PLY file of the C-alpha trace (Angstrom):
ply
format ascii 1.0
element vertex 305
property float x
property float y
property float z
element edge 304
property int vertex1
property int vertex2
end_header
-26.14 5.01 -10.67
-22.75 6.33 -11.71
-20.26 5.51 -14.44
-16.95 6.22 -14.46
-14.69 6.48 -17.23
-11.05 7.72 -16.80
-8.98 9.45 -19.50
-5.42 9.34 -20.16
-3.68 12.34 -22.44
-0.29 10.46 -23.30
2.61 11.71 -25.50
5.46 9.36 -26.30
5.54 7.54 -22.72
4.22 4.16 -23.08
6.77 3.07 -19.81
4.91 5.59 -18.10
1.76 4.71 -19.55
1.75 1.09 -18.07
2.54 2.22 -14.76
-0.71 4.71 -14.79
-3.04 1.77 -16.54
-1.34 -0.66 -13.61
-2.37 1.50 -10.93
-5.99 2.10 -12.68
-6.02 -2.11 -12.51
-5.69 -2.36 -9.24
-8.40 0.28 -7.74
-10.56 -1.72 -5.39
-13.27 -0.61 -7.25
-12.70 -0.54 -11.25
-14.09 2.42 -13.62
-16.56 1.00 -16.06
-14.15 3.00 -19.11
-10.35 3.77 -19.78
-9.65 5.87 -22.52
-6.04 6.73 -23.60
-6.09 9.16 -25.92
-2.61 9.67 -27.73
-1.37 12.88 -28.62
0.55 12.97 -31.73
2.12 10.05 -33.90
4.54 7.53 -31.79
5.04 4.03 -33.44
6.01 2.40 -29.91
3.02 3.64 -27.89
0.49 2.80 -30.63
2.00 -0.51 -30.57
1.52 -0.93 -26.74
-2.00 0.73 -27.11
-2.87 -1.70 -29.79
-1.70 -4.69 -27.24
-3.38 -3.78 -24.45
-6.33 -5.23 -23.10
-8.25 -5.29 -19.57
-10.79 -7.97 -17.72
-11.91 -4.90 -15.40
-13.03 -2.14 -17.36
-14.04 -1.38 -21.24
-10.52 0.02 -22.84
-10.36 1.80 -25.73
-8.12 4.84 -27.02
-8.01 7.92 -29.65
-5.30 8.92 -31.80
-4.25 12.47 -32.50
-2.05 12.64 -35.59
-0.60 15.74 -35.04
0.14 16.69 -31.28
-2.24 19.59 -29.98
-1.77 19.77 -26.33
-3.16 17.59 -23.34
-5.91 19.84 -22.83
-7.03 19.29 -26.23
-6.50 15.55 -25.78
-8.65 15.48 -22.34
-11.67 17.47 -24.08
-11.66 14.98 -26.67
-11.60 12.08 -24.37
-14.31 13.73 -22.02
-16.70 14.60 -25.38
-16.22 10.85 -26.54
-16.82 9.52 -22.75
-19.77 7.41 -22.08
-19.40 7.75 -18.08
-21.30 10.42 -16.18
-18.46 10.79 -13.92
-14.97 11.89 -15.48
-11.83 11.08 -14.22
-8.37 12.75 -15.34
-4.95 10.82 -15.28
-1.82 12.14 -16.48
0.51 9.18 -17.87
3.36 10.40 -15.42
1.04 10.00 -12.51
-0.46 7.22 -10.54
-3.54 6.45 -8.03
-3.51 4.84 -4.72
-6.07 1.78 -5.11
-9.08 3.69 -3.01
-8.93 6.39 -5.59
-12.22 5.88 -7.23
-14.10 3.84 -4.93
-13.40 7.04 -2.19
-14.29 9.62 -4.53
-17.61 8.16 -5.73
-18.69 7.65 -2.20
-18.47 11.48 -1.99
-20.97 11.88 -4.56
-23.04 9.18 -2.80
-22.92 11.47 0.17
-24.09 14.81 -1.13
-25.77 14.93 -4.56
-25.11 18.83 -4.89
-21.38 17.99 -5.04
-19.78 18.04 -8.60
-16.55 18.12 -8.41
-14.18 16.00 -6.32
-10.57 15.66 -5.22
-7.73 13.93 -3.39
-4.72 14.97 -1.50
-1.34 14.45 -3.56
2.15 12.45 -2.56
4.91 14.28 -3.83
7.23 11.54 -5.61
10.09 12.10 -7.84
10.55 10.43 -11.10
13.51 8.43 -10.02
12.07 6.60 -7.26
8.38 6.93 -7.10
7.87 4.65 -4.00
9.63 7.70 -1.63
7.16 10.27 -0.62
8.76 13.35 -0.76
5.97 15.58 0.21
2.53 15.44 1.23
-0.47 17.87 -0.10
-3.68 17.54 1.81
-7.14 17.97 0.32
-8.53 20.82 2.62
-11.18 23.38 1.04
-14.42 21.89 0.40
-18.11 22.96 -0.05
-19.08 26.30 -2.05
-15.75 27.42 -3.02
-16.52 30.52 -5.40
-15.56 32.80 -5.24
-12.64 31.81 -2.53
-11.27 29.43 -5.26
-9.70 32.49 -6.97
-7.55 32.90 -3.53
-5.52 29.98 -4.56
-5.38 26.77 -6.34
-7.09 24.59 -3.60
-7.91 21.75 -5.46
-4.50 21.08 -7.61
-3.59 18.92 -9.95
-5.98 17.50 -12.90
-4.84 13.46 -11.64
-6.89 14.16 -8.53
-9.79 15.20 -9.39
-13.32 13.42 -10.31
-15.91 15.81 -11.82
-19.51 15.19 -13.16
-19.64 15.21 -16.87
-22.51 17.67 -17.12
-20.80 20.07 -15.15
-17.71 19.68 -17.11
-19.54 20.40 -20.09
-21.21 23.74 -18.42
-17.89 24.93 -17.37
-16.80 24.54 -21.04
-13.95 22.13 -20.55
-10.49 22.88 -20.32
-9.26 26.21 -22.32
-7.28 25.10 -25.12
-5.43 28.29 -25.10
-3.70 28.24 -21.83
0.05 27.02 -22.01
-0.27 26.37 -18.16
-2.55 26.74 -15.37
-4.97 25.38 -17.36
-6.44 23.16 -14.41
-6.66 26.06 -12.23
-9.14 27.62 -14.46
-11.19 24.73 -15.19
-11.66 24.64 -11.26
-12.46 28.41 -11.30
-15.50 27.73 -14.01
-16.46 24.36 -11.77
-16.33 25.75 -8.34
-18.92 28.63 -9.80
-21.59 25.83 -10.68
-21.07 23.09 -8.11
-20.23 22.48 -5.07
-16.89 20.65 -3.78
-15.71 17.71 -1.76
-12.64 15.90 -1.02
-12.07 12.15 -0.05
-9.60 13.61 2.75
-7.02 11.27 1.31
-3.56 10.98 -0.51
-5.08 8.97 -3.31
-2.74 10.62 -6.00
1.14 9.71 -6.60
2.18 13.03 -8.53
5.51 13.05 -10.16
7.90 15.81 -10.08
11.41 15.33 -12.31
14.18 14.89 -10.35
16.55 17.16 -12.61
14.03 20.12 -12.36
15.32 21.08 -16.30
12.72 18.00 -17.19
9.92 19.41 -15.69
7.23 20.32 -18.49
5.96 22.43 -16.23
8.35 24.70 -15.03
8.92 26.09 -18.12
8.80 30.01 -17.23
8.01 31.20 -21.15
4.34 29.09 -20.68
3.83 30.20 -17.20
4.34 33.89 -18.01
1.86 33.51 -21.14
-0.44 31.77 -18.96
-0.17 34.26 -16.28
-1.34 37.30 -18.27
-3.88 35.38 -19.97
-5.73 34.79 -17.06
-5.41 38.59 -15.63
-7.48 39.25 -18.40
-9.64 36.54 -19.04
-11.07 37.26 -15.28
-10.73 40.68 -15.03
-14.06 41.75 -15.58
-15.19 39.01 -13.22
-13.28 39.84 -10.73
-13.77 43.59 -11.09
-17.48 43.19 -8.87
-15.57 41.07 -6.35
-13.91 42.72 -3.35
-10.24 44.49 -3.90
-8.36 42.07 -1.38
-9.93 38.78 -3.76
-8.39 40.70 -6.59
-5.21 41.20 -4.90
-5.12 37.92 -3.46
-5.44 36.08 -6.71
-3.04 38.17 -8.45
-0.81 37.27 -5.60
-1.25 33.39 -5.58
-0.59 33.86 -9.29
2.69 35.01 -8.99
3.54 32.95 -6.16
2.68 30.02 -8.75
4.99 31.22 -11.43
7.78 31.74 -8.97
7.08 28.44 -7.30
6.98 26.37 -10.88
10.77 28.11 -12.07
12.37 27.81 -8.43
14.58 25.09 -9.21
15.35 26.23 -12.55
15.90 29.82 -12.02
16.57 31.06 -8.70
16.79 34.68 -9.33
13.84 34.91 -11.94
11.70 32.85 -9.43
13.12 36.28 -6.85
11.14 38.25 -9.19
8.04 36.88 -9.00
8.01 36.02 -5.23
8.56 39.88 -4.63
5.52 40.49 -6.79
3.10 38.00 -4.95
4.24 39.47 -1.70
3.46 43.01 -3.05
-0.39 42.14 -3.87
-0.75 39.75 -0.95
2.25 39.25 1.90
2.24 35.50 2.59
4.91 33.21 3.89
4.94 31.05 0.74
6.33 33.82 -1.20
9.18 34.46 1.48
10.17 31.07 1.96
10.84 30.99 -1.89
13.80 33.52 -1.13
15.79 30.65 0.22
17.76 28.68 -2.73
16.40 25.55 -3.99
19.15 23.59 -1.89
18.12 24.74 1.23
14.57 25.24 0.15
14.17 21.21 -0.41
15.62 20.52 3.04
13.36 22.76 4.73
10.26 21.39 2.74
10.83 17.87 4.39
9.97 19.49 7.78
6.21 20.32 6.47
3.24 18.71 6.73
1.80 19.66 3.42
1.66 22.46 0.63
-0.49 23.81 -1.75
0.08 24.45 -5.66
0 1
1 2
2 3
3 4
4 5
5 6
6 7
7 8
8 9
9 10
10 11
11 12
12 13
13 14
14 15
15 16
16 17
17 18
18 19
19 20
20 21
21 22
22 23
23 24
24 25
25 26
26 27
27 28
28 29
29 30
30 31
31 32
32 33
33 34
34 35
35 36
36 37
37 38
38 39
39 40
40 41
41 42
42 43
43 44
44 45
45 46
46 47
47 48
48 49
49 50
50 51
51 52
52 53
53 54
54 55
55 56
56 57
57 58
58 59
59 60
60 61
61 62
62 63
63 64
64 65
65 66
66 67
67 68
68 69
69 70
70 71
71 72
72 73
73 74
74 75
75 76
76 77
77 78
78 79
79 80
80 81
81 82
82 83
83 84
84 85
85 86
86 87
87 88
88 89
89 90
90 91
91 92
92 93
93 94
94 95
95 96
96 97
97 98
98 99
99 100
100 101
101 102
102 103
103 104
104 105
105 106
106 107
107 108
108 109
109 110
110 111
111 112
112 113
113 114
114 115
115 116
116 117
117 118
118 119
119 120
120 121
121 122
122 123
123 124
124 125
125 126
126 127
127 128
128 129
129 130
130 131
131 132
132 133
133 134
134 135
135 136
136 137
137 138
138 139
139 140
140 141
141 142
142 143
143 144
144 145
145 146
146 147
147 148
148 149
149 150
150 151
151 152
152 153
153 154
154 155
155 156
156 157
157 158
158 159
159 160
160 161
161 162
162 163
163 164
164 165
165 166
166 167
167 168
168 169
169 170
170 171
171 172
172 173
173 174
174 175
175 176
176 177
177 178
178 179
179 180
180 181
181 182
182 183
183 184
184 185
185 186
186 187
187 188
188 189
189 190
190 191
191 192
192 193
193 194
194 195
195 196
196 197
197 198
198 199
199 200
200 201
201 202
202 203
203 204
204 205
205 206
206 207
207 208
208 209
209 210
210 211
211 212
212 213
213 214
214 215
215 216
216 217
217 218
218 219
219 220
220 221
221 222
222 223
223 224
224 225
225 226
226 227
227 228
228 229
229 230
230 231
231 232
232 233
233 234
234 235
235 236
236 237
237 238
238 239
239 240
240 241
241 242
242 243
243 244
244 245
245 246
246 247
247 248
248 249
249 250
250 251
251 252
252 253
253 254
254 255
255 256
256 257
257 258
258 259
259 260
260 261
261 262
262 263
263 264
264 265
265 266
266 267
267 268
268 269
269 270
270 271
271 272
272 273
273 274
274 275
275 276
276 277
277 278
278 279
279 280
280 281
281 282
282 283
283 284
284 285
285 286
286 287
287 288
288 289
289 290
290 291
291 292
292 293
293 294
294 295
295 296
296 297
297 298
298 299
299 300
300 301
301 302
302 303
303 304
């Protein structure tokens, strides 16, 4: 029997946290436990958490007095979770009603599967009802070492993972300032098979104003990129040269995409590096200025991060 623990890291955003919790309350199949991890002191958030209650699941929260980042908060939540299935939800994202039910079904269909993910509905923070892009879930099965080619799994909010797989993989790497989810998926894929629910069960929120997008901070991505190249250097030395080049190409592409709206010319530099290591149309598309690329994106069926 699967017992589900949902872990939500939060930092000074009680209004968004409420929306995330409401999306869990509206699930057709409820979790057994929801644990909110408050990353840093905030009176308003703590007041909200003390007053919140649910008739549908066990609810509790943990408090980290001094902020240590979302990955530390997720690891702490996982360490204290009672469920054997862990689901993570960022406080600025929400789930569609079938998320838990559809992902648990995938675990039941194949006992060899240790991680299930979903497609994403990308929305702006200014209007979360309007979907601006759909990113489908496509890759499944044994994704190692294929996962080095690209982050086929995507955002943390889309994933359900068996707790023993999470623990064997070592959890989130607290040393990474960005790309922490992808790093964990690499280690999970090495240990288990992957499935997806063939649905779009996550509303993934991006900032309408690119300057407010935390994930678009170029210095964090640049440090993370260098860290990952060093971390997996020896592992990849035993793989094909094409896989090595595709790994570097995908990470440079990810950096280029992350900063594209904030710093177009900085983005071009890493688009070119991505093409140098492995020619790809996604990097070429980033040659378009942000205003034009956003229009073109509306006519595309979906893209991966």
